[in-house]
Short mmCIF file of the C-alpha atoms (twelve columns), coordinates in Angstrom:
data_MODEL
# 
_entry.id   MODEL 
# 
loop_
_atom_site.group_PDB 
_atom_site.id 
_atom_site.type_symbol 
_atom_site.label_atom_id 
_atom_site.label_alt_id 
_atom_site.label_comp_id 
_atom_site.label_asym_id 
_atom_site.label_seq_id 
_atom_site.Cartn_x 
_atom_site.Cartn_y 
_atom_site.Cartn_z 
_atom_site.pdbx_PDB_model_num 
ATOM 1   C CA . MET A 1   11.219  0.620   -8.950  1 
ATOM 2   C CA . SER A 2   12.270  -0.863  -12.273 1 
ATOM 3   C CA . SER A 3   12.916  -4.248  -10.636 1 
ATOM 4   C CA . LEU A 4   9.222   -4.375  -9.695  1 
ATOM 5   C CA . ASN A 5   7.909   -3.632  -13.198 1 
ATOM 6   C CA . PRO A 6   7.533   -7.320  -14.160 1 
ATOM 7   C CA . LEU A 7   5.758   -7.972  -10.864 1 
ATOM 8   C CA . LEU A 8   3.354   -5.071  -11.468 1 
ATOM 9   C CA . LYS A 9   2.254   -6.791  -14.658 1 
ATOM 10  C CA . THR A 10  0.885   -9.645  -12.534 1 
ATOM 11  C CA . LEU A 11  -1.746  -7.389  -10.976 1 
ATOM 12  C CA . PRO A 12  -5.265  -7.480  -12.422 1 
ATOM 13  C CA . ALA A 13  -6.130  -4.420  -14.521 1 
ATOM 14  C CA . SER A 14  -8.791  -3.406  -11.995 1 
ATOM 15  C CA . VAL A 15  -6.328  -2.897  -9.114  1 
ATOM 16  C CA . ALA A 16  -4.802  0.443   -10.186 1 
ATOM 17  C CA . PRO A 17  -8.156  2.191   -10.843 1 
ATOM 18  C CA . ARG A 18  -9.482  0.852   -7.553  1 
ATOM 19  C CA . LEU A 19  -6.440  2.272   -5.743  1 
ATOM 20  C CA . ASP A 20  -6.751  5.618   -7.542  1 
ATOM 21  C CA . GLN A 21  -10.450 5.914   -6.744  1 
ATOM 22  C CA . GLY A 22  -9.958  5.038   -3.080  1 
ATOM 23  C CA . LEU A 23  -7.113  7.503   -2.585  1 
ATOM 24  C CA . SER A 24  -9.170  10.183  -4.315  1 
ATOM 25  C CA . GLN A 25  -12.147 9.512   -2.045  1 
ATOM 26  C CA . LEU A 26  -9.847  9.778   0.981   1 
ATOM 27  C CA . GLY A 27  -8.528  13.087  -0.363  1 
ATOM 28  C CA . ILE A 28  -4.945  11.803  -0.432  1 
ATOM 29  C CA . PRO A 29  -2.988  13.082  -3.421  1 
ATOM 30  C CA . VAL A 30  -0.201  10.864  -4.761  1 
ATOM 31  C CA . ASP A 31  2.364   11.357  -7.455  1 
ATOM 32  C CA . ASP A 32  3.189   8.686   -10.023 1 
ATOM 33  C CA . HIS A 33  6.169   7.417   -8.018  1 
ATOM 34  C CA . GLN A 34  4.051   6.919   -4.886  1 
ATOM 35  C CA . ARG A 35  1.349   5.240   -6.954  1 
ATOM 36  C CA . GLN A 36  3.898   2.827   -8.422  1 
ATOM 37  C CA . GLN A 37  5.268   2.109   -4.954  1 
ATOM 38  C CA . LEU A 38  1.791   1.318   -3.601  1 
ATOM 39  C CA . LEU A 39  1.071   -0.954  -6.561  1 
ATOM 40  C CA . GLY A 40  4.457   -2.606  -6.016  1 
ATOM 41  C CA . LEU A 41  3.597   -3.149  -2.363  1 
ATOM 42  C CA . LEU A 42  0.335   -4.813  -3.383  1 
ATOM 43  C CA . ALA A 43  2.097   -7.031  -5.901  1 
ATOM 44  C CA . LEU A 44  4.739   -8.104  -3.378  1 
ATOM 45  C CA . LEU A 45  2.208   -8.640  -0.607  1 
ATOM 46  C CA . HIS A 46  0.075   -10.761 -2.916  1 
ATOM 47  C CA . LYS A 47  3.079   -12.774 -4.109  1 
ATOM 48  C CA . TRP A 48  4.617   -13.474 -0.703  1 
ATOM 49  C CA . ASN A 49  1.308   -13.921 1.088   1 
ATOM 50  C CA . ARG A 50  0.873   -17.187 -0.782  1 
ATOM 51  C CA . ALA A 51  4.169   -18.516 0.592   1 
ATOM 52  C CA . TYR A 52  4.228   -17.069 4.112   1 
ATOM 53  C CA . ASN A 53  0.593   -16.382 5.062   1 
ATOM 54  C CA . LEU A 54  1.224   -12.728 5.875   1 
ATOM 55  C CA . THR A 55  -2.463  -11.847 5.929   1 
ATOM 56  C CA . ALA A 56  -5.805  -13.646 5.762   1 
ATOM 57  C CA . VAL A 57  -6.829  -11.521 2.772   1 
ATOM 58  C CA . ARG A 58  -6.007  -13.538 -0.350  1 
ATOM 59  C CA . ASP A 59  -7.575  -11.511 -3.164  1 
ATOM 60  C CA . VAL A 60  -5.352  -8.655  -4.340  1 
ATOM 61  C CA . GLU A 61  -8.377  -6.476  -5.104  1 
ATOM 62  C CA . ASP A 62  -9.509  -6.862  -1.496  1 
ATOM 63  C CA . MET A 63  -5.976  -5.987  -0.387  1 
ATOM 64  C CA . VAL A 64  -6.423  -2.559  -1.963  1 
ATOM 65  C CA . SER A 65  -9.246  -1.571  0.363   1 
ATOM 66  C CA . ARG A 66  -8.551  -3.736  3.391   1 
ATOM 67  C CA . HIS A 67  -4.829  -3.054  3.595   1 
ATOM 68  C CA . VAL A 68  -3.624  -0.088  1.549   1 
ATOM 69  C CA . LEU A 69  -6.634  2.218   1.796   1 
ATOM 70  C CA . ASP A 70  -7.330  1.325   5.429   1 
ATOM 71  C CA . SER A 71  -3.696  2.143   6.224   1 
ATOM 72  C CA . ALA A 72  -3.828  5.374   4.210   1 
ATOM 73  C CA . ALA A 73  -7.019  6.481   5.965   1 
ATOM 74  C CA . VAL A 74  -5.119  7.198   9.204   1 
ATOM 75  C CA . LEU A 75  -2.667  9.581   7.491   1 
ATOM 76  C CA . PRO A 76  -4.587  12.795  8.338   1 
ATOM 77  C CA . TYR A 77  -4.473  11.829  12.026  1 
ATOM 78  C CA . VAL A 78  -0.774  11.025  12.236  1 
ATOM 79  C CA . GLN A 79  1.177   13.842  13.873  1 
ATOM 80  C CA . GLY A 80  4.718   14.563  14.841  1 
ATOM 81  C CA . PRO A 81  8.000   14.916  13.175  1 
ATOM 82  C CA . ARG A 82  8.496   11.107  13.162  1 
ATOM 83  C CA . LEU A 83  6.502   7.899   13.283  1 
ATOM 84  C CA . LEU A 84  7.640   4.544   14.605  1 
ATOM 85  C CA . ASP A 85  5.711   1.450   13.519  1 
ATOM 86  C CA . VAL A 86  6.644   -1.477  15.741  1 
ATOM 87  C CA . GLY A 87  5.443   -5.022  15.189  1 
ATOM 88  C CA . ALA A 88  3.211   -4.331  12.234  1 
ATOM 89  C CA . GLY A 89  3.234   -7.866  10.821  1 
ATOM 90  C CA . PRO A 90  3.312   -7.446  7.043   1 
ATOM 91  C CA . GLY A 91  4.311   -3.795  7.406   1 
ATOM 92  C CA . LEU A 92  0.884   -2.250  7.667   1 
ATOM 93  C CA . PRO A 93  0.229   0.605   8.118   1 
ATOM 94  C CA . GLY A 94  3.911   1.585   8.325   1 
ATOM 95  C CA . ILE A 95  4.956   0.921   4.733   1 
ATOM 96  C CA . VAL A 96  1.893   2.648   3.295   1 
ATOM 97  C CA . LEU A 97  2.445   5.680   5.536   1 
ATOM 98  C CA . ALA A 98  6.148   5.738   4.632   1 
ATOM 99  C CA . ILE A 99  5.230   5.851   0.937   1 
ATOM 100 C CA . LEU A 100 2.598   8.542   1.375   1 
ATOM 101 C CA . ALA A 101 4.519   10.716  3.888   1 
ATOM 102 C CA . PRO A 102 8.223   9.838   3.782   1 
ATOM 103 C CA . SER A 103 9.052   12.802  6.019   1 
ATOM 104 C CA . LEU A 104 7.441   10.925  8.942   1 
ATOM 105 C CA . MET A 105 9.930   8.083   8.780   1 
# 
């Protein structure tokens, strides 16, 4: 994750608390590594969305709720020993679920 550290610095200061609050409200515990991965995902999605139009959501703060938290919200309903995410566009919800529950992948 060290290669993402400079990219994480491009995120507004309000993004991490917004992510933390949303995950807490969903009752999804995360460790620091998972938190950093989710923030890295947001930073990369925001960066590359400008070049490749991955999603209609442009504001990184809106990406927290409309992409990461919406993807995380399905976690309690995902069952099975494995999960296959096919054709998810920018990797949602698959990447978020892989970060939160790597045993499913």
